[in-house]
All heavy atoms as TSV, in Angstrom:
chain	resi	resn	atom	element	x	y	z
A	1	MET	N	N	67.417	-12.935	-72.995
A	1	MET	CA	C	66.068	-13.287	-72.640
A	1	MET	C	C	65.346	-12.038	-72.124
A	1	MET	O	O	65.899	-11.262	-71.363
A	1	MET	CB	C	66.076	-14.374	-71.567
A	1	MET	CG	C	64.694	-14.810	-71.200
A	1	MET	SD	S	64.601	-16.327	-70.241
A	1	MET	CE	C	65.414	-17.466	-71.309
A	2	LEU	N	N	64.111	-11.886	-72.546
A	2	LEU	CA	C	63.321	-10.713	-72.180
A	2	LEU	C	C	62.842	-10.788	-70.736
A	2	LEU	O	O	62.293	-11.797	-70.301
A	2	LEU	CB	C	62.106	-10.597	-73.113
A	2	LEU	CG	C	61.167	-9.431	-72.842
A	2	LEU	CD1	C	61.887	-8.105	-73.063
A	2	LEU	CD2	C	59.944	-9.531	-73.717
A	3	VAL	N	N	63.074	-9.709	-70.003
A	3	VAL	CA	C	62.558	-9.545	-68.642
A	3	VAL	C	C	61.976	-8.141	-68.576
A	3	VAL	O	O	62.676	-7.161	-68.835
A	3	VAL	CB	C	63.679	-9.687	-67.585
A	3	VAL	CG1	C	63.130	-9.417	-66.200
A	3	VAL	CG2	C	64.312	-11.055	-67.654
A	4	CYS	N	N	60.664	-8.037	-68.278
A	4	CYS	CA	C	60.039	-6.724	-68.214
A	4	CYS	C	C	58.745	-6.786	-67.414
A	4	CYS	O	O	58.282	-7.859	-67.040
A	4	CYS	CB	C	59.788	-6.172	-69.608
A	4	CYS	SG	S	58.679	-7.181	-70.587
A	5	ASP	N	N	58.162	-5.604	-67.174
A	5	ASP	CA	C	56.894	-5.493	-66.475
A	5	ASP	C	C	55.845	-4.923	-67.425
A	5	ASP	O	O	56.158	-4.124	-68.316
A	5	ASP	CB	C	57.020	-4.583	-65.259
A	5	ASP	CG	C	57.807	-5.229	-64.136
A	5	ASP	OD1	O	57.961	-6.462	-64.139
A	5	ASP	OD2	O	58.270	-4.502	-63.246
A	6	TYR	N	N	54.596	-5.325	-67.198
A	6	TYR	CA	C	53.472	-4.872	-68.000
A	6	TYR	C	C	52.363	-4.367	-67.089
A	6	TYR	O	O	52.212	-4.833	-65.969
A	6	TYR	CB	C	52.886	-6.022	-68.830
A	6	TYR	CG	C	53.774	-6.502	-69.949
A	6	TYR	CD1	C	54.581	-7.618	-69.777
A	6	TYR	CD2	C	53.791	-5.863	-71.177
A	6	TYR	CE1	C	55.388	-8.080	-70.807
A	6	TYR	CE2	C	54.598	-6.320	-72.207
A	6	TYR	CZ	C	55.386	-7.423	-72.022
A	6	TYR	OH	O	56.180	-7.876	-73.047
A	7	ILE	N	N	51.564	-3.447	-67.612
A	7	ILE	CA	C	50.333	-3.004	-66.978
A	7	ILE	C	C	49.179	-3.622	-67.753
A	7	ILE	O	O	49.180	-3.603	-68.992
A	7	ILE	CB	C	50.201	-1.466	-67.014
A	7	ILE	CG1	C	51.342	-0.807	-66.243
A	7	ILE	CG2	C	48.838	-1.015	-66.476
A	7	ILE	CD1	C	51.324	-1.040	-64.755
A	8	VAL	N	N	48.194	-4.171	-67.055
A	8	VAL	CA	C	47.008	-4.735	-67.703
A	8	VAL	C	C	46.114	-3.565	-68.103
A	8	VAL	O	O	45.499	-2.914	-67.265
A	8	VAL	CB	C	46.249	-5.691	-66.752
A	8	VAL	CG1	C	45.003	-6.222	-67.424
A	8	VAL	CG2	C	47.158	-6.821	-66.295
A	9	GLU	N	N	46.081	-3.265	-69.405
A	9	GLU	CA	C	45.280	-2.151	-69.908
A	9	GLU	C	C	43.802	-2.510	-69.969
A	9	GLU	O	O	42.955	-1.718	-69.596
A	9	GLU	CB	C	45.768	-1.726	-71.301
A	9	GLU	CG	C	47.080	-1.007	-71.289
A	9	GLU	CD	C	46.979	0.399	-70.715
A	9	GLU	OE1	O	45.980	1.092	-70.962
A	9	GLU	OE2	O	47.911	0.793	-70.001
A	10	SER	N	N	43.496	-3.704	-70.496
A	10	SER	CA	C	42.099	-4.119	-70.598
A	10	SER	C	C	42.007	-5.634	-70.691
A	10	SER	O	O	42.928	-6.299	-71.159
A	10	SER	CB	C	41.430	-3.482	-71.813
A	10	SER	OG	O	42.051	-3.911	-73.009
A	11	ILE	N	N	40.881	-6.144	-70.217
A	11	ILE	CA	C	40.585	-7.569	-70.303
A	11	ILE	C	C	39.367	-7.698	-71.207
A	11	ILE	O	O	38.325	-7.103	-70.937
A	11	ILE	CB	C	40.303	-8.160	-68.911
A	11	ILE	CG1	C	41.526	-7.989	-68.010
A	11	ILE	CG2	C	39.912	-9.635	-69.027
A	11	ILE	CD1	C	41.288	-8.375	-66.556
A	12	ASP	N	N	39.525	-8.460	-72.287
A	12	ASP	CA	C	38.454	-8.599	-73.274
A	12	ASP	C	C	38.182	-10.081	-73.513
A	12	ASP	O	O	38.788	-10.688	-74.396
A	12	ASP	CB	C	38.853	-7.899	-74.571
A	12	ASP	CG	C	37.746	-7.866	-75.595
A	12	ASP	OD1	O	36.568	-8.011	-75.207
A	12	ASP	OD2	O	38.047	-7.696	-76.792
A	13	GLY	N	N	37.342	-10.654	-72.684
A	13	GLY	CA	C	37.011	-12.070	-72.825
A	13	GLY	C	C	38.207	-12.950	-72.544
A	13	GLY	O	O	38.750	-12.945	-71.447
A	14	ASP	N	N	38.651	-13.691	-73.561
A	14	ASP	CA	C	39.765	-14.622	-73.416
A	14	ASP	C	C	41.124	-13.986	-73.670
A	14	ASP	O	O	42.140	-14.675	-73.665
A	14	ASP	CB	C	39.593	-15.805	-74.369
A	14	ASP	CG	C	38.437	-16.701	-73.971
A	14	ASP	OD1	O	38.077	-16.713	-72.775
A	14	ASP	OD2	O	37.893	-17.381	-74.850
A	15	TYR	N	N	41.146	-12.681	-73.908
A	15	TYR	CA	C	42.400	-11.996	-74.221
A	15	TYR	C	C	42.597	-10.778	-73.339
A	15	TYR	O	O	41.650	-10.183	-72.837
A	15	TYR	CB	C	42.430	-11.581	-75.692
A	15	TYR	CG	C	42.457	-12.777	-76.602
A	15	TYR	CD1	C	41.280	-13.318	-77.112
A	15	TYR	CD2	C	43.657	-13.392	-76.921
A	15	TYR	CE1	C	41.296	-14.435	-77.923
A	15	TYR	CE2	C	43.690	-14.505	-77.722
A	15	TYR	CZ	C	42.508	-15.024	-78.222
A	15	TYR	OH	O	42.545	-16.134	-79.010
A	16	VAL	N	N	43.875	-10.415	-73.165
A	16	VAL	CA	C	44.241	-9.285	-72.317
A	16	VAL	C	C	45.212	-8.404	-73.094
A	16	VAL	O	O	46.119	-8.902	-73.770
A	16	VAL	CB	C	44.915	-9.791	-71.016
A	16	VAL	CG1	C	45.386	-8.642	-70.166
A	16	VAL	CG2	C	43.965	-10.686	-70.254
A	17	ASN	N	N	45.011	-7.087	-73.012
A	17	ASN	CA	C	45.924	-6.128	-73.621
A	17	ASN	C	C	46.894	-5.634	-72.568
A	17	ASN	O	O	46.476	-5.127	-71.516
A	17	ASN	CB	C	45.153	-4.940	-74.203
A	17	ASN	CG	C	44.429	-5.313	-75.459
A	17	ASN	OD1	O	45.043	-5.716	-76.438
A	17	ASN	ND2	N	43.110	-5.193	-75.437
A	18	LEU	N	N	48.184	-5.799	-72.846
A	18	LEU	CA	C	49.235	-5.404	-71.905
A	18	LEU	C	C	50.064	-4.267	-72.483
A	18	LEU	O	O	50.387	-4.255	-73.669
A	18	LEU	CB	C	50.156	-6.588	-71.617
A	18	LEU	CG	C	49.522	-7.849	-71.041
A	18	LEU	CD1	C	50.573	-8.938	-70.888
A	18	LEU	CD2	C	48.834	-7.567	-69.727
A	19	ARG	N	N	50.427	-3.307	-71.614
A	19	ARG	CA	C	51.314	-2.208	-72.005
A	19	ARG	C	C	52.614	-2.353	-71.241
A	19	ARG	O	O	52.624	-2.489	-70.017
A	19	ARG	CB	C	50.690	-0.852	-71.687
A	19	ARG	CG	C	51.616	0.306	-72.074
A	19	ARG	CD	C	50.956	1.636	-72.053
A	19	ARG	NE	N	49.700	1.714	-72.743
A	19	ARG	CZ	C	49.554	1.855	-74.068
A	19	ARG	NH1	N	50.612	1.898	-74.839
A	19	ARG	NH2	N	48.367	1.948	-74.599
A	20	ARG	N	N	53.707	-2.313	-71.978
A	20	ARG	CA	C	55.026	-2.442	-71.365
A	20	ARG	C	C	55.356	-1.189	-70.564
A	20	ARG	O	O	55.199	-0.067	-71.051
A	20	ARG	CB	C	56.062	-2.672	-72.465
A	20	ARG	CG	C	57.294	-3.314	-71.951
A	20	ARG	CD	C	58.077	-3.946	-73.045
A	20	ARG	NE	N	59.462	-3.947	-72.632
A	20	ARG	CZ	C	60.444	-4.389	-73.349
A	20	ARG	NH1	N	60.212	-4.865	-74.548
A	20	ARG	NH2	N	61.670	-4.360	-72.892
A	21	VAL	N	N	55.791	-1.355	-69.326
A	21	VAL	CA	C	56.048	-0.232	-68.426
A	21	VAL	C	C	57.221	0.610	-68.910
A	21	VAL	O	O	57.148	1.843	-68.906
A	21	VAL	CB	C	56.308	-0.739	-66.987
A	21	VAL	CG1	C	56.759	0.382	-66.073
A	21	VAL	CG2	C	55.056	-1.405	-66.429
A	22	ASP	N	N	58.292	-0.016	-69.338
A	22	ASP	CA	C	59.492	0.729	-69.730
A	22	ASP	C	C	59.427	1.281	-71.147
A	22	ASP	O	O	60.257	2.100	-71.522
A	22	ASP	CB	C	60.746	-0.131	-69.552
A	22	ASP	CG	C	60.740	-1.375	-70.426
A	22	ASP	OD1	O	59.642	-1.841	-70.795
A	22	ASP	OD2	O	61.833	-1.892	-70.724
A	23	LYS	N	N	58.450	0.864	-71.945
A	23	LYS	CA	C	58.290	1.370	-73.313
A	23	LYS	C	C	56.800	1.607	-73.595
A	23	LYS	O	O	56.190	0.924	-74.407
A	23	LYS	CB	C	58.860	0.378	-74.320
A	23	LYS	CG	C	60.359	0.178	-74.182
A	23	LYS	CD	C	60.883	-0.750	-75.232
A	23	LYS	CE	C	62.376	-0.940	-75.064
A	23	LYS	NZ	N	62.922	-1.860	-76.055
A	24	PRO	N	N	56.193	2.585	-72.905
A	24	PRO	CA	C	54.746	2.796	-73.031
A	24	PRO	C	C	54.294	3.236	-74.426
A	24	PRO	O	O	53.114	3.124	-74.751
A	24	PRO	CB	C	54.451	3.879	-71.991
A	24	PRO	CG	C	55.748	4.544	-71.740
A	24	PRO	CD	C	56.812	3.518	-71.983
A	25	GLU	N	N	55.225	3.709	-75.255
A	25	GLU	CA	C	54.860	4.153	-76.600
A	25	GLU	C	C	54.640	2.986	-77.566
A	25	GLU	O	O	54.065	3.163	-78.633
A	25	GLU	CB	C	55.925	5.101	-77.164
A	25	GLU	CG	C	57.276	4.454	-77.443
A	25	GLU	CD	C	58.156	4.247	-76.207
A	25	GLU	OE1	O	57.824	4.705	-75.114
A	25	GLU	OE2	O	59.205	3.604	-76.381
A	26	GLU	N	N	55.095	1.800	-77.201
A	26	GLU	CA	C	54.910	0.629	-78.062
A	26	GLU	C	C	53.449	0.208	-78.109
A	26	GLU	O	O	52.657	0.538	-77.223
A	26	GLU	CB	C	55.749	-0.551	-77.551
A	26	GLU	CG	C	57.214	-0.430	-77.842
A	26	GLU	CD	C	57.980	-1.702	-77.505
A	26	GLU	OE1	O	57.370	-2.692	-77.053
A	26	GLU	OE2	O	59.198	-1.696	-77.699
A	27	GLU	N	N	53.107	-0.565	-79.132
A	27	GLU	CA	C	51.752	-1.097	-79.254
A	27	GLU	C	C	51.440	-2.015	-78.084
A	27	GLU	O	O	52.339	-2.604	-77.478
A	27	GLU	CB	C	51.620	-1.911	-80.543
A	27	GLU	CG	C	51.481	-1.090	-81.784
A	27	GLU	CD	C	51.152	-1.965	-82.987
A	27	GLU	OE1	O	50.416	-2.955	-82.847
A	27	GLU	OE2	O	51.649	-1.629	-84.057
A	28	LEU	N	N	50.150	-2.146	-77.788
A	28	LEU	CA	C	49.737	-3.076	-76.747
A	28	LEU	C	C	50.034	-4.502	-77.187
A	28	LEU	O	O	50.005	-4.816	-78.375
A	28	LEU	CB	C	48.235	-2.939	-76.481
A	28	LEU	CG	C	47.772	-1.611	-75.917
A	28	LEU	CD1	C	46.261	-1.608	-75.779
A	28	LEU	CD2	C	48.431	-1.325	-74.587
A	29	LYS	N	N	50.326	-5.345	-76.227
A	29	LYS	CA	C	50.596	-6.751	-76.497
A	29	LYS	C	C	49.336	-7.540	-76.153
A	29	LYS	O	O	48.820	-7.450	-75.037
A	29	LYS	CB	C	51.770	-7.222	-75.635
A	29	LYS	CG	C	52.139	-8.666	-75.853
A	29	LYS	CD	C	53.362	-9.027	-75.038
A	29	LYS	CE	C	53.762	-10.461	-75.283
A	29	LYS	NZ	N	54.962	-10.825	-74.534
A	30	LEU	N	N	48.818	-8.284	-77.103
A	30	LEU	CA	C	47.631	-9.099	-76.905
A	30	LEU	C	C	48.062	-10.491	-76.465
A	30	LEU	O	O	48.816	-11.163	-77.160
A	30	LEU	CB	C	46.818	-9.167	-78.196
A	30	LEU	CG	C	45.472	-9.865	-78.122
A	30	LEU	CD1	C	44.534	-9.085	-77.205
A	30	LEU	CD2	C	44.873	-9.985	-79.506
A	31	VAL	N	N	47.583	-10.925	-75.283
A	31	VAL	CA	C	47.988	-12.201	-74.704
A	31	VAL	C	C	46.734	-12.986	-74.324
A	31	VAL	O	O	45.775	-12.417	-73.804
A	31	VAL	CB	C	48.862	-11.978	-73.444
A	31	VAL	CG1	C	49.255	-13.289	-72.807
A	31	VAL	CG2	C	50.096	-11.166	-73.786
A	32	ALA	N	N	46.764	-14.282	-74.591
A	32	ALA	CA	C	45.658	-15.144	-74.186
A	32	ALA	C	C	45.573	-15.165	-72.664
A	32	ALA	O	O	46.580	-15.321	-71.970
A	32	ALA	CB	C	45.845	-16.549	-74.726
A	33	ARG	N	N	44.383	-15.018	-72.152
A	33	ARG	CA	C	44.181	-14.970	-70.708
A	33	ARG	C	C	44.632	-16.252	-70.019
A	33	ARG	O	O	45.056	-16.244	-68.856
A	33	ARG	CB	C	42.713	-14.700	-70.418
A	33	ARG	CG	C	42.461	-14.284	-69.027
A	33	ARG	CD	C	41.075	-13.748	-68.857
A	33	ARG	NE	N	40.891	-13.303	-67.486
A	33	ARG	CZ	C	39.799	-12.751	-67.042
A	33	ARG	NH1	N	38.790	-12.569	-67.855
A	33	ARG	NH2	N	39.713	-12.384	-65.796
A	34	ALA	N	N	44.590	-17.362	-70.722
A	34	ALA	CA	C	45.000	-18.649	-70.158
A	34	ALA	C	C	46.488	-18.673	-69.799
A	34	ALA	O	O	46.912	-19.485	-68.977
A	34	ALA	CB	C	44.685	-19.766	-71.145
A	35	LEU	N	N	47.288	-17.789	-70.373
A	35	LEU	CA	C	48.724	-17.742	-70.094
A	35	LEU	C	C	49.067	-16.871	-68.879
A	35	LEU	O	O	50.217	-16.812	-68.464
A	35	LEU	CB	C	49.483	-17.211	-71.311
A	35	LEU	CG	C	49.353	-18.041	-72.582
A	35	LEU	CD1	C	50.033	-17.332	-73.742
A	35	LEU	CD2	C	49.936	-19.421	-72.371
A	36	LEU	N	N	48.047	-16.197	-68.327
A	36	LEU	CA	C	48.262	-15.252	-67.233
A	36	LEU	C	C	47.701	-15.784	-65.925
A	36	LEU	O	O	46.852	-16.678	-65.938
A	36	LEU	CB	C	47.587	-13.918	-67.586
A	36	LEU	CG	C	48.051	-13.275	-68.890
A	36	LEU	CD1	C	47.206	-12.049	-69.192
A	36	LEU	CD2	C	49.514	-12.919	-68.833
A	37	PRO	N	N	48.147	-15.241	-64.799
A	37	PRO	CA	C	47.579	-15.655	-63.514
A	37	PRO	C	C	46.063	-15.418	-63.500
A	37	PRO	O	O	45.571	-14.472	-64.117
A	37	PRO	CB	C	48.277	-14.747	-62.497
A	37	PRO	CG	C	49.535	-14.316	-63.170
A	37	PRO	CD	C	49.217	-14.252	-64.627
A	38	GLU	N	N	45.324	-16.246	-62.778
A	38	GLU	CA	C	43.863	-16.179	-62.762
A	38	GLU	C	C	43.299	-14.878	-62.222
A	38	GLU	O	O	42.297	-14.382	-62.711
A	38	GLU	CB	C	43.300	-17.330	-61.925
A	38	GLU	CG	C	43.337	-18.651	-62.623
A	38	GLU	CD	C	42.633	-19.716	-61.801
A	38	GLU	OE1	O	41.705	-19.386	-61.040
A	38	GLU	OE2	O	43.031	-20.884	-61.931
A	39	ASN	N	N	43.906	-14.313	-61.201
A	39	ASN	CA	C	43.319	-13.168	-60.513
A	39	ASN	C	C	43.858	-11.814	-60.989
A	39	ASN	O	O	43.997	-10.891	-60.195
A	39	ASN	CB	C	43.488	-13.318	-59.002
A	39	ASN	CG	C	44.910	-13.640	-58.604
A	39	ASN	OD1	O	45.745	-13.927	-59.461
A	39	ASN	ND2	N	45.200	-13.604	-57.325
A	40	ILE	N	N	44.109	-11.659	-62.281
A	40	ILE	CA	C	44.552	-10.363	-62.798
A	40	ILE	C	C	43.375	-9.400	-62.840
A	40	ILE	O	O	42.224	-9.814	-62.936
A	40	ILE	CB	C	45.188	-10.490	-64.209
A	40	ILE	CG1	C	44.190	-11.069	-65.199
A	40	ILE	CG2	C	46.464	-11.280	-64.175
A	40	ILE	CD1	C	44.621	-10.970	-66.627
A	41	VAL	N	N	43.670	-8.112	-62.763
A	41	VAL	CA	C	42.659	-7.065	-62.846
A	41	VAL	C	C	43.185	-5.952	-63.745
A	41	VAL	O	O	44.397	-5.778	-63.890
A	41	VAL	CB	C	42.311	-6.488	-61.457
A	41	VAL	CG1	C	41.638	-7.520	-60.585
A	41	VAL	CG2	C	43.541	-5.933	-60.769
A	42	GLU	N	N	42.258	-5.195	-64.341
A	42	GLU	CA	C	42.674	-4.051	-65.151
A	42	GLU	C	C	43.412	-3.059	-64.266
A	42	GLU	O	O	42.996	-2.797	-63.139
A	42	GLU	CB	C	41.462	-3.405	-65.812
A	42	GLU	CG	C	40.878	-4.272	-66.908
A	42	GLU	CD	C	39.757	-3.608	-67.657
A	42	GLU	OE1	O	39.450	-2.424	-67.404
A	42	GLU	OE2	O	39.171	-4.288	-68.518
A	43	GLY	N	N	44.525	-2.563	-64.762
A	43	GLY	CA	C	45.361	-1.653	-63.994
A	43	GLY	C	C	46.412	-2.359	-63.159
A	43	GLY	O	O	47.288	-1.719	-62.607
A	44	GLY	N	N	46.334	-3.685	-63.101
A	44	GLY	CA	C	47.318	-4.464	-62.350
A	44	GLY	C	C	48.652	-4.529	-63.069
A	44	GLY	O	O	48.758	-4.210	-64.247
A	45	ARG	N	N	49.657	-4.957	-62.353
A	45	ARG	CA	C	51.011	-5.028	-62.907
A	45	ARG	C	C	51.469	-6.479	-62.943
A	45	ARG	O	O	51.271	-7.223	-61.978
A	45	ARG	CB	C	51.946	-4.191	-62.045
A	45	ARG	CG	C	53.294	-3.949	-62.655
A	45	ARG	CD	C	54.074	-2.993	-61.771
A	45	ARG	NE	N	55.350	-2.709	-62.359
A	45	ARG	CZ	C	55.877	-1.499	-62.465
A	45	ARG	NH1	N	55.233	-0.464	-61.995
A	45	ARG	NH2	N	57.049	-1.328	-63.015
A	46	LEU	N	N	52.098	-6.859	-64.065
A	46	LEU	CA	C	52.619	-8.209	-64.239
A	46	LEU	C	C	54.107	-8.153	-64.534
A	46	LEU	O	O	54.584	-7.249	-65.226
A	46	LEU	CB	C	51.912	-8.907	-65.407
A	46	LEU	CG	C	50.419	-9.144	-65.273
A	46	LEU	CD1	C	49.855	-9.667	-66.591
A	46	LEU	CD2	C	50.137	-10.128	-64.157
A	47	HIS	N	N	54.827	-9.128	-64.031
A	47	HIS	CA	C	56.255	-9.275	-64.331
A	47	HIS	C	C	56.407	-10.470	-65.273
A	47	HIS	O	O	55.824	-11.523	-65.032
A	47	HIS	CB	C	57.045	-9.514	-63.047
A	47	HIS	CG	C	58.509	-9.653	-63.265
A	47	HIS	ND1	N	59.306	-8.585	-63.575
A	47	HIS	CD2	C	59.313	-10.745	-63.233
A	47	HIS	CE1	C	60.552	-9.017	-63.718
A	47	HIS	NE2	N	60.583	-10.321	-63.526
A	48	TYR	N	N	57.183	-10.276	-66.340
A	48	TYR	CA	C	57.411	-11.334	-67.316
A	48	TYR	C	C	58.877	-11.746	-67.282
A	48	TYR	O	O	59.773	-10.901	-67.419
A	48	TYR	CB	C	57.058	-10.843	-68.723
A	48	TYR	CG	C	57.340	-11.844	-69.801
A	48	TYR	CD1	C	56.474	-12.893	-70.033
A	48	TYR	CD2	C	58.476	-11.740	-70.596
A	48	TYR	CE1	C	56.721	-13.835	-71.030
A	48	TYR	CE2	C	58.739	-12.654	-71.586
A	48	TYR	CZ	C	57.853	-13.692	-71.808
A	48	TYR	OH	O	58.110	-14.607	-72.784
A	49	GLU	N	N	59.110	-13.045	-67.064
A	49	GLU	CA	C	60.470	-13.576	-67.041
A	49	GLU	C	C	60.413	-15.069	-67.289
A	49	GLU	O	O	59.550	-15.757	-66.744
A	49	GLU	CB	C	61.110	-13.283	-65.687
A	49	GLU	CG	C	62.565	-13.662	-65.615
A	49	GLU	CD	C	63.219	-13.184	-64.324
A	49	GLU	OE1	O	62.550	-12.584	-63.470
A	49	GLU	OE2	O	64.421	-13.430	-64.176
A	50	MET	N	N	61.313	-15.557	-68.113
A	50	MET	CA	C	61.420	-16.993	-68.427
A	50	MET	C	C	60.071	-17.567	-68.893
A	50	MET	O	O	59.614	-18.600	-68.421
A	50	MET	CB	C	61.966	-17.763	-67.230
A	50	MET	CG	C	63.382	-17.360	-66.898
A	50	MET	SD	S	64.113	-18.279	-65.553
A	50	MET	CE	C	64.238	-19.889	-66.287
A	51	LEU	N	N	59.410	-16.837	-69.798
A	51	LEU	CA	C	58.148	-17.246	-70.423
A	51	LEU	C	C	56.987	-17.378	-69.444
A	51	LEU	O	O	56.007	-18.059	-69.730
A	51	LEU	CB	C	58.333	-18.570	-71.203
A	51	LEU	CG	C	59.413	-18.555	-72.264
A	51	LEU	CD1	C	59.573	-19.947	-72.871
A	51	LEU	CD2	C	59.127	-17.524	-73.333
A	52	GLN	N	N	57.076	-16.710	-68.279
A	52	GLN	CA	C	56.005	-16.748	-67.286
A	52	GLN	C	C	55.653	-15.350	-66.813
A	52	GLN	O	O	56.527	-14.499	-66.669
A	52	GLN	CB	C	56.410	-17.594	-66.081
A	52	GLN	CG	C	56.536	-19.056	-66.378
A	52	GLN	CD	C	56.797	-19.859	-65.105
A	52	GLN	OE1	O	57.033	-19.316	-64.043
A	52	GLN	NE2	N	56.746	-21.173	-65.233
A	53	TYR	N	N	54.362	-15.154	-66.556
A	53	TYR	CA	C	53.866	-13.902	-66.009
A	53	TYR	C	C	53.511	-14.109	-64.539
A	53	TYR	O	O	52.877	-15.099	-64.190
A	53	TYR	CB	C	52.596	-13.457	-66.751
A	53	TYR	CG	C	52.822	-13.090	-68.192
A	53	TYR	CD1	C	52.707	-14.055	-69.183
A	53	TYR	CD2	C	53.125	-11.788	-68.559
A	53	TYR	CE1	C	52.894	-13.733	-70.520
A	53	TYR	CE2	C	53.315	-11.455	-69.893
A	53	TYR	CZ	C	53.203	-12.431	-70.865
A	53	TYR	OH	O	53.386	-12.099	-72.179
A	54	THR	N	N	53.911	-13.167	-63.699
A	54	THR	CA	C	53.541	-13.208	-62.289
A	54	THR	C	C	53.021	-11.827	-61.887
A	54	THR	O	O	53.423	-10.814	-62.440
A	54	THR	CB	C	54.730	-13.576	-61.381
A	54	THR	OG1	O	55.809	-12.674	-61.656
A	54	THR	CG2	C	55.198	-14.999	-61.619
A	55	ILE	N	N	52.119	-11.810	-60.901
A	55	ILE	CA	C	51.561	-10.555	-60.419
A	55	ILE	C	C	52.570	-9.890	-59.501
A	55	ILE	O	O	53.156	-10.525	-58.635
A	55	ILE	CB	C	50.236	-10.814	-59.684
A	55	ILE	CG1	C	49.210	-11.359	-60.662
A	55	ILE	CG2	C	49.744	-9.534	-59.008
A	55	ILE	CD1	C	47.899	-11.747	-60.039
A	56	VAL	N	N	52.742	-8.580	-59.698
A	56	VAL	CA	C	53.667	-7.800	-58.869
A	56	VAL	C	C	52.875	-7.153	-57.756
A	56	VAL	O	O	51.825	-6.623	-57.956
A	56	VAL	CB	C	54.375	-6.711	-59.704
A	56	VAL	CG1	C	55.249	-5.837	-58.831
A	56	VAL	CG2	C	55.183	-7.345	-60.800
């Protein structure tokens, strides 16, 4: 099961671009904003585990 951290690169309406902290060379991951905590900000850090994102 995937466990990793992401940086919120940009928020674009209903979608958010995330960059994986441990593999910054990978493409950005586009995620629906509805799947993320409400109070995310650009430059913030998220932890992903068991299909859930939490603010670090």
